[in-house]
VOKEFI-136177 format. One record per atom (N, C-alpha, C): residue in one letter; chain; atom name; x, y, z. Coordinates in pm, 1 decimal, decimal comma. Example, Ala and Ser with C-alpha at 12.3 -4.5 7.8 and 13.67 -1.06 7.14 Angstrom:
+--------+-------+--------+----------+----------+----------+
! vexmar ! rotor ! midren !     east !    north !       up !
+--------+-------+--------+----------+----------+----------+
!      a !     A !      N !   1319,0 !   -569,0 !    780,0 !
!      a !     A !     CA !   1230,0 !   -450,0 !    780,0 !
!      a !     A !      C !   1320,0 !   -330,0 !    780,0 !
!      s !     A !      N !   1285,0 !   -225,0 !    708,0 !
!      s !     A !     CA !   1367,0 !   -106,0 !    714,0 !
!      s !     A !      C !   1290,0 !      3,0 !    787,0 !
+--------+-------+--------+----------+----------+----------+
// end
This chain:
+--------+-------+--------+----------+----------+----------+
! vexmar ! rotor ! midren !     east !    north !       up !
+--------+-------+--------+----------+----------+----------+
!      x !     A !      N !    748,8 !    385,2 !   1044,3 !
!      x !     A !     CA !    759,4 !    529,4 !   1052,0 !
!      x !     A !      C !    628,3 !    589,3 !   1002,3 !
!      x !     A !      N !    575,1 !    680,8 !   1076,5 !
!      x !     A !     CA !    453,2 !    747,6 !   1032,9 !
!      x !     A !      C !    488,6 !    877,7 !    961,3 !
!      x !     A !      N !    389,3 !    943,2 !    905,0 !
!      x !     A !     CA !    411,1 !   1064,5 !    825,4 !
!      x !     A !      C !    476,0 !   1174,8 !    909,1 !
!      x !     A !      N !    430,3 !   1188,8 !   1031,3 !
!      x !     A !     CA !    482,0 !   1295,6 !   1117,8 !
!      x !     A !      C !    631,0 !   1277,3 !   1144,4 !
!      x !     A !      N !    673,2 !   1154,9 !   1178,2 !
!      x !     A !     CA !    815,0 !   1132,8 !   1206,3 !
!      x !     A !      C !    897,8 !   1141,6 !   1077,8 !
!      x !     A !      N !    841,2 !   1101,0 !    964,0 !
!      x !     A !     CA !    911,4 !   1115,6 !    835,9 !
!      x !     A !      C !    935,9 !   1262,8 !    804,5 !
!      x !     A !      N !    833,4 !   1346,4 !    822,1 !
!      x !     A !     CA !    849,3 !   1489,2 !    794,7 !
!      x !     A !      C !    947,4 !   1553,7 !    892,4 !
!      x !     A !      N !    946,1 !   1509,8 !   1018,2 !
!      x !     A !     CA !   1041,0 !   1564,5 !   1115,3 !
!      x !     A !      C !   1184,2 !   1527,8 !   1076,9 !
!      x !     A !      N !   1205,9 !   1403,1 !   1035,9 !
!      x !     A !     CA !   1339,7 !   1360,4 !    993,2 !
!      x !     A !      C !   1381,5 !   1433,4 !    866,3 !
!      x !     A !      N !   1287,8 !   1455,1 !    775,9 !
!      x !     A !     CA !   1316,9 !   1528,6 !    652,5 !
!      x !     A !      C !   1354,4 !   1672,3 !    682,4 !
!      x !     A !      N !   1284,6 !   1734,1 !    775,5 !
!      x !     A !     CA !   1314,6 !   1872,2 !    814,2 !
!      x !     A !      C !   1453,5 !   1880,0 !    876,9 !
!      x !     A !      N !   1487,4 !   1780,8 !    958,3 !
!      x !     A !     CA !   1620,1 !   1778,6 !   1020,6 !
!      x !     A !      C !   1729,5 !   1763,9 !    915,5 !
!      x !     A !      N !   1696,5 !   1698,8 !    804,4 !
!      x !     A !     CA !   1793,1 !   1681,4 !    695,5 !
!      x !     A !      C !   1793,4 !   1799,8 !    599,9 !
!      x !     A !      N !   1710,3 !   1899,8 !    627,4 !
!      x !     A !     CA !   1707,0 !   2019,1 !    542,9 !
!      x !     A !      C !   1602,9 !   2015,0 !    432,7 !
!      x !     A !      N !   1520,8 !   1910,4 !    428,5 !
!      x !     A !     CA !   1414,4 !   1902,7 !    328,4 !
!      x !     A !      C !   1287,3 !   1966,1 !    383,2 !
!      x !     A !      N !   1214,1 !   2031,6 !    296,8 !
!      x !     A !     CA !   1084,5 !   2087,9 !    334,8 !
!      x !     A !      C !    975,3 !   2002,6 !    271,9 !
!      x !     A !      N !    856,2 !   2000,7 !    331,3 !
!      x !     A !     CA !    744,8 !   1920,3 !    279,6 !
!      x !     A !      C !    715,3 !   1955,6 !    134,4 !
!      x !     A !      N !    728,0 !   2083,3 !     98,4 !
!      x !     A !     CA !    697,3 !   2121,7 !    -40,0 !
!      x !     A !      C !    803,1 !   2073,1 !   -139,1 !
!      x !     A !      N !    919,5 !   2026,6 !    -89,2 !
!      x !     A !     CA !   1024,1 !   1971,3 !   -175,9 !
!      x !     A !      C !    998,4 !   1824,1 !   -209,4 !
!      x !     A !      N !    909,8 !   1760,3 !   -134,8 !
!      x !     A !     CA !    883,2 !   1617,8 !   -153,2 !
!      x !     A !      C !    773,7 !   1596,1 !   -257,0 !
!      x !     A !      N !    773,1 !   1481,4 !   -324,4 !
!      x !     A !     CA !    666,1 !   1453,5 !   -420,0 !
!      x !     A !      C !    532,9 !   1435,7 !   -348,0 !
!      x !     A !      N !    421,7 !   1459,2 !   -417,3 !
!      x !     A !     CA !    291,4 !   1441,3 !   -353,1 !
!      x !     A !      C !    265,8 !   1293,9 !   -319,8 !
!      x !     A !      N !    198,5 !   1272,6 !   -207,9 !
!      x !     A !     CA !    166,2 !   1138,5 !   -161,1 !
!      x !     A !      C !     19,4 !   1136,7 !   -123,5 !
!      x !     A !      N !    -50,3 !   1027,4 !   -154,1 !
!      x !     A !     CA !   -189,5 !   1014,2 !   -109,6 !
!      x !     A !      C !   -216,4 !    871,1 !    -67,6 !
!      x !     A !      N !   -303,4 !    854,5 !     26,2 !
!      x !     A !     CA !   -341,9 !    724,3 !     77,4 !
!      x !     A !      C !   -441,2 !    661,2 !    -18,9 !
!      x !     A !      N !   -420,8 !    533,2 !    -54,0 !
!      x !     A !     CA !   -514,1 !    467,0 !   -145,6 !
!      x !     A !      C !   -583,8 !    347,4 !    -81,2 !
!      x !     A !      N !   -541,9 !    308,8 !     38,9 !
!      x !     A !     CA !   -611,5 !    205,2 !    116,1 !
!      x !     A !      C !   -621,5 !    253,8 !    259,3 !
!      x !     A !      N !   -700,3 !    183,2 !    337,9 !
!      x !     A !     CA !   -705,5 !    214,5 !    480,4 !
!      x !     A !      C !   -741,6 !     89,1 !    557,6 !
!      x !     A !      N !   -722,2 !     93,9 !    688,0 !
!      x !     A !     CA !   -741,4 !    -20,9 !    776,3 !
!      x !     A !      C !   -885,0 !    -61,7 !    790,4 !
!      x !     A !      N !   -905,7 !   -160,0 !    872,1 !
!      x !     A !     CA !   -817,5 !   -205,7 !    978,2 !
!      x !     A !      C !   -711,0 !   -306,2 !    932,8 !
!      x !     A !      N !   -715,1 !   -354,5 !    810,9 !
!      x !     A !     CA !   -614,3 !   -448,1 !    761,9 !
!      x !     A !      C !   -490,6 !   -370,7 !    715,2 !
!      x !     A !      N !   -382,9 !   -443,3 !    684,5 !
!      x !     A !     CA !   -257,5 !   -383,3 !    642,5 !
!      x !     A !      C !   -232,3 !   -416,1 !    495,5 !
!      x !     A !      N !   -180,4 !   -319,6 !    421,1 !
!      x !     A !     CA !   -162,7 !   -334,4 !    276,9 !
!      x !     A !      C !    -20,5 !   -299,6 !    237,1 !
!      x !     A !      N !     31,1 !   -372,2 !    138,3 !
!      x !     A !     CA !    163,0 !   -340,6 !     85,8 !
!      x !     A !      C !    180,8 !   -405,2 !    -51,1 !
!      x !     A !      N !    286,7 !   -363,2 !   -118,5 !
!      x !     A !     CA !    328,0 !   -423,0 !   -244,4 !
!      x !     A !      C !    464,1 !   -484,0 !   -221,1 !
!      x !     A !      N !    483,1 !   -608,5 !   -261,7 !
!      x !     A !     CA !    611,6 !   -671,8 !   -236,0 !
!      x !     A !      C !    645,8 !   -783,4 !   -332,0 !
!      x !     A !      N !    624,7 !   -762,5 !   -459,7 !
!      x !     A !     CA !    658,1 !   -863,9 !   -559,5 !
!      x !     A !      C !    790,5 !   -830,3 !   -625,4 !
!      x !     A !      N !    875,4 !   -927,7 !   -644,7 !
!      x !     A !     CA !   1004,3 !   -901,3 !   -708,9 !
!      x !     A !      C !    995,5 !   -910,0 !   -861,1 !
!      x !     A !      N !    893,3 !   -974,0 !   -915,5 !
!      x !     A !     CA !    886,5 !   -991,2 !  -1060,8 !
!      x !     A !      C !    757,6 !   -934,1 !  -1121,5 !
!      x !     A !      N !    690,0 !   -846,9 !  -1050,7 !
!      x !     A !     CA !    567,0 !   -783,6 !  -1098,8 !
!      x !     A !      C !    580,1 !   -632,2 !  -1088,4 !
!      x !     A !      N !    503,7 !   -561,8 !  -1169,3 !
!      x !     A !     CA !    499,5 !   -416,0 !  -1161,1 !
!      x !     A !      C !    388,1 !   -374,1 !  -1066,0 !
!      x !     A !      N !    410,7 !   -268,3 !   -990,1 !
!      x !     A !     CA !    308,8 !   -223,5 !   -895,1 !
!      x !     A !      C !    189,9 !   -159,8 !   -966,0 !
!      x !     A !      N !    215,8 !    -89,1 !  -1076,4 !
!      x !     A !     CA !    109,5 !    -23,3 !  -1152,8 !
!      x !     A !      C !     93,4 !    -91,2 !  -1287,4 !
!      x !     A !      N !    -29,3 !    -93,3 !  -1340,6 !
!      x !     A !     CA !    -49,6 !   -144,3 !  -1476,0 !
!      x !     A !      C !     -1,4 !    -38,0 !  -1575,2 !
!      x !     A !      N !     11,2 !    -69,7 !  -1704,3 !
!      x !     A !     CA !     64,8 !     26,4 !  -1800,6 !
!      x !     A !      C !    -12,4 !    158,3 !  -1808,6 !
!      x !     A !      N !   -140,7 !    158,7 !  -1774,1 !
!      x !     A !     CA !   -219,3 !    281,9 !  -1778,6 !
!      x !     A !      C !   -211,0 !    362,2 !  -1648,3 !
!      x !     A !      N !   -145,0 !    307,1 !  -1545,3 !
!      x !     A !     CA !   -136,2 !    367,4 !  -1411,5 !
!      x !     A !      C !   -271,8 !    380,6 !  -1342,8 !
!      x !     A !      N !   -368,7 !    298,7 !  -1383,8 !
!      x !     A !     CA !   -500,5 !    302,2 !  -1320,4 !
!      x !     A !      C !   -509,8 !    204,4 !  -1202,7 !
!      x !     A !      N !   -450,3 !     87,0 !  -1216,5 !
!      x !     A !     CA !   -462,0 !    -16,8 !  -1114,3 !
!      x !     A !      C !   -330,2 !    -35,7 !  -1040,2 !
!      x !     A !      N !   -340,1 !    -55,1 !   -908,2 !
!      x !     A !     CA !   -223,9 !    -78,8 !   -823,3 !
!      x !     A !      C !   -237,1 !   -218,7 !   -764,2 !
!      x !     A !      N !   -134,3 !   -300,0 !   -781,5 !
!      x !     A !     CA !   -131,9 !   -435,9 !   -730,2 !
!      x !     A !      C !    -83,9 !   -434,6 !   -586,2 !
!      x !     A !      N !   -145,2 !   -514,2 !   -500,8 !
!      x !     A !     CA !   -101,6 !   -518,4 !   -361,7 !
!      x !     A !      C !   -154,3 !   -638,3 !   -287,3 !
!      x !     A !      N !   -115,1 !   -646,6 !   -161,3 !
!      x !     A !     CA !   -157,0 !   -755,2 !    -74,0 !
!      x !     A !      C !   -221,3 !   -697,6 !     51,3 !
!      x !     A !      N !   -308,4 !   -777,9 !    113,4 !
!      x !     A !     CA !   -376,9 !   -738,7 !    236,7 !
!      x !     A !      C !   -362,0 !   -851,2 !    338,1 !
!      x !     A !      N !   -325,3 !   -814,5 !    462,2 !
!      x !     A !     CA !   -308,3 !   -912,3 !    570,5 !
!      x !     A !      C !   -365,5 !   -856,7 !    700,2 !
!      x !     A !      N !   -372,7 !   -943,4 !    799,9 !
!      x !     A !     CA !   -424,4 !   -905,0 !    931,4 !
!      x !     A !      C !   -314,2 !   -868,0 !   1030,2 !
!      x !     A !      N !   -188,3 !   -867,3 !    989,7 !
!      x !     A !     CA !    -77,0 !   -845,6 !   1081,0 !
!      x !     A !      C !     20,5 !   -743,1 !   1022,3 !
!      x !     A !      N !    114,7 !   -699,6 !   1107,2 !
!      x !     A !     CA !    215,5 !   -603,2 !   1064,2 !
!      x !     A !      C !    344,8 !   -630,8 !   1140,5 !
!      x !     A !      N !    458,1 !   -587,5 !   1087,3 !
!      x !     A !     CA !    589,5 !   -595,7 !   1151,7 !
!      x !     A !      C !    644,6 !   -737,6 !   1163,4 !
!      x !     A !      N !    606,7 !   -825,1 !   1070,3 !
!      x !     A !     CA !    667,3 !   -958,2 !   1065,7 !
!      x !     A !      C !    642,8 !  -1017,8 !    927,6 !
!      x !     A !      N !    716,6 !  -1120,5 !    894,9 !
!      x !     A !     CA !    696,5 !  -1189,5 !    767,4 !
!      x !     A !      C !    577,1 !  -1283,8 !    778,7 !
!      x !     A !      N !    511,7 !  -1312,3 !    667,3 !
!      x !     A !     CA !    400,6 !  -1408,6 !    670,8 !
!      x !     A !      C !    449,3 !  -1548,0 !    710,4 !
!      x !     A !      N !    363,4 !  -1620,6 !    777,4 !
!      x !     A !     CA !    391,0 !  -1759,6 !    813,0 !
!      x !     A !      C !    295,4 !  -1849,0 !    735,2 !
!      x !     A !      N !    319,9 !  -1979,8 !    729,1 !
!      x !     A !     CA !    229,5 !  -2069,0 !    655,5 !
!      x !     A !      C !     84,8 !  -2065,1 !    705,1 !
!      x !     A !      N !     62,2 !  -2026,3 !    829,7 !
!      x !     A !     CA !    -73,9 !  -2019,9 !    882,6 !
!      x !     A !      C !   -148,1 !  -1891,5 !    849,4 !
!      x !     A !      N !    -79,3 !  -1792,9 !    793,7 !
!      x !     A !     CA !   -141,3 !  -1665,2 !    759,7 !
!      x !     A !      C !   -214,5 !  -1672,4 !    625,8 !
!      x !     A !      N !   -314,0 !  -1587,0 !    610,5 !
!      x !     A !     CA !   -384,4 !  -1571,9 !    483,5 !
!      x !     A !      C !   -348,5 !  -1436,6 !    425,1 !
!      x !     A !      N !   -315,4 !  -1437,4 !    296,5 !
!      x !     A !     CA !   -284,9 !  -1313,4 !    224,9 !
!      x !     A !      C !   -387,1 !  -1298,1 !    113,2 !
!      x !     A !      N !   -445,0 !  -1180,1 !    103,4 !
!      x !     A !     CA !   -535,6 !  -1149,5 !     -6,7 !
!      x !     A !      C !   -459,0 !  -1066,0 !   -108,6 !
!      x !     A !      N !   -464,9 !  -1106,1 !   -233,6 !
!      x !     A !     CA !   -398,2 !  -1033,9 !   -341,2 !
!      x !     A !      C !   -505,0 !   -965,6 !   -424,1 !
!      x !     A !      N !   -485,6 !   -839,5 !   -454,6 !
!      x !     A !     CA !   -586,6 !   -768,2 !   -531,5 !
!      x !     A !      C !   -532,4 !   -639,7 !   -589,4 !
!      x !     A !      N !   -622,2 !   -562,0 !   -646,7 !
!      x !     A !     CA !   -585,2 !   -436,7 !   -709,1 !
!      x !     A !      C !   -671,7 !   -324,4 !   -654,9 !
!      x !     A !      N !   -615,5 !   -205,0 !   -653,4 !
!      x !     A !     CA !   -689,2 !    -84,7 !   -618,0 !
!      x !     A !      C !   -711,2 !     -8,1 !   -747,5 !
!      x !     A !      N !   -834,9 !     28,9 !   -775,0 !
!      x !     A !     CA !   -869,2 !    105,5 !   -894,4 !
!      x !     A !      C !   -856,7 !    253,8 !   -861,0 !
!      x !     A !      N !   -753,1 !    318,7 !   -911,9 !
!      x !     A !     CA !   -729,5 !    459,4 !   -879,5 !
!      x !     A !      C !   -829,0 !    552,2 !   -947,2 !
!      x !     A !      N !   -888,2 !    509,5 !  -1057,3 !
!      x !     A !     CA !   -986,7 !    594,7 !  -1125,2 !
!      x !     A !      C !  -1116,9 !    600,1 !  -1046,3 !
!      x !     A !      N !  -1163,3 !    485,4 !   -999,0 !
!      x !     A !     CA !  -1287,8 !    480,9 !   -922,2 !
!      x !     A !      C !  -1265,2 !    502,3 !   -773,5 !
!      x !     A !      N !  -1141,5 !    528,0 !   -733,4 !
!      x !     A !     CA !  -1106,6 !    549,0 !   -593,2 !
!      x !     A !      C !  -1011,4 !    668,4 !   -583,0 !
!      x !     A !      N !  -1059,1 !    789,3 !   -617,7 !
!      x !     A !     CA !   -969,9 !    904,5 !   -619,4 !
!      x !     A !      C !   -921,2 !    948,1 !   -481,7 !
!      x !     A !      N !   -984,5 !    902,7 !   -376,5 !
!      x !     A !     CA !   -938,1 !    935,9 !   -242,2 !
!      x !     A !      C !   -947,1 !    810,7 !   -157,1 !
!      x !     A !      N !   -904,5 !    820,1 !    -33,4 !
!      x !     A !     CA !   -908,0 !    703,6 !     54,6 !
!      x !     A !      C !  -1040,0 !    691,1 !    129,4 !
!      x !     A !      N !  -1138,6 !    771,6 !     95,0 !
!      x !     A !     CA !  -1264,3 !    768,1 !    171,1 !
!      x !     A !      C !  -1331,7 !    631,6 !    166,6 !
!      x !     A !      N !  -1325,6 !    565,0 !     52,9 !
!      x !     A !     CA !  -1379,5 !    428,8 !     48,7 !
!      x !     A !      C !  -1280,8 !    339,9 !    -24,7 !
!      x !     A !      N !  -1242,0 !    233,0 !     40,5 !
!      x !     A !     CA !  -1143,4 !    144,0 !    -17,7 !
!      x !     A !      C !  -1207,4 !     67,7 !   -132,1 !
!      x !     A !      N !  -1147,8 !     70,3 !   -247,4 !
!      x !     A !     CA !  -1202,5 !      3,7 !   -365,5 !
!      x !     A !      C !  -1109,2 !   -108,4 !   -408,1 !
!      x !     A !      N !  -1097,2 !   -209,8 !   -327,9 !
!      x !     A !     CA !  -1009,9 !   -319,0 !   -363,2 !
!      x !     A !      C !  -1085,3 !   -424,2 !   -440,0 !
!      x !     A !      N !  -1022,1 !   -473,2 !   -542,0 !
!      x !     A !     CA !  -1080,1 !   -575,8 !   -626,0 !
!      x !     A !      C !  -1012,9 !   -707,7 !   -592,7 !
!      x !     A !      N !  -1074,2 !   -791,8 !   -509,1 !
!      x !     A !     CA !  -1008,6 !   -915,6 !   -469,7 !
!      x !     A !      C !   -989,8 !  -1007,9 !   -588,5 !
!      x !     A !      N !   -872,4 !  -1065,1 !   -598,3 !
!      x !     A !     CA !   -838,6 !  -1157,6 !   -706,7 !
!      x !     A !      C !   -811,1 !  -1296,4 !   -654,2 !
!      x !     A !      N !   -741,1 !  -1305,9 !   -543,0 !
!      x !     A !     CA !   -699,9 !  -1434,7 !   -492,8 !
!      x !     A !      C !   -685,9 !  -1427,9 !   -340,8 !
!      x !     A !      N !   -705,0 !  -1542,3 !   -278,3 !
!      x !     A !     CA !   -689,9 !  -1549,2 !   -133,0 !
!      x !     A !      C !   -637,9 !  -1687,3 !   -102,6 !
!      x !     A !      N !   -537,0 !  -1693,4 !    -18,7 !
!      x !     A !     CA !   -484,5 !  -1825,2 !     13,5 !
!      x !     A !      C !   -380,2 !  -1821,2 !    121,8 !
!      x !     A !      N !   -328,7 !  -1939,4 !    156,9 !
!      x !     A !     CA !   -228,2 !  -1946,0 !    261,8 !
!      x !     A !      C !    -98,3 !  -1880,3 !    216,5 !
!      x !     A !      N !    -24,9 !  -1827,8 !    311,4 !
!      x !     A !     CA !    100,1 !  -1756,7 !    282,1 !
!      x !     A !      C !    217,2 !  -1853,4 !    293,5 !
!      x !     A !      N !    234,8 !  -1937,9 !    195,0 !
!      x !     A !     CA !    352,2 !  -2026,6 !    196,2 !
!      x !     A !      C !    409,0 !  -2045,2 !     60,9 !
+--------+-------+--------+----------+----------+----------+
// end
């Protein structure tokens, strides 16, 4: 779902954009980014760093042949999405 369709569905449900919490983009393509750990926190205790993963695909689960990059986004040194500030930590097969 993209932002436009989310806002349209929200409007149909009676929500207005100003009723929703603020949202900002912290990464950008051409790769795909997400957070999906069951036993880790997405933000560090100071809320400066965001933990996430980067892959070359979307709309499917990783396979053993895929590579996933794990890293952090520094929100202090990356106040907007104009330049992606990812700090690579690890890279390896997705198995």
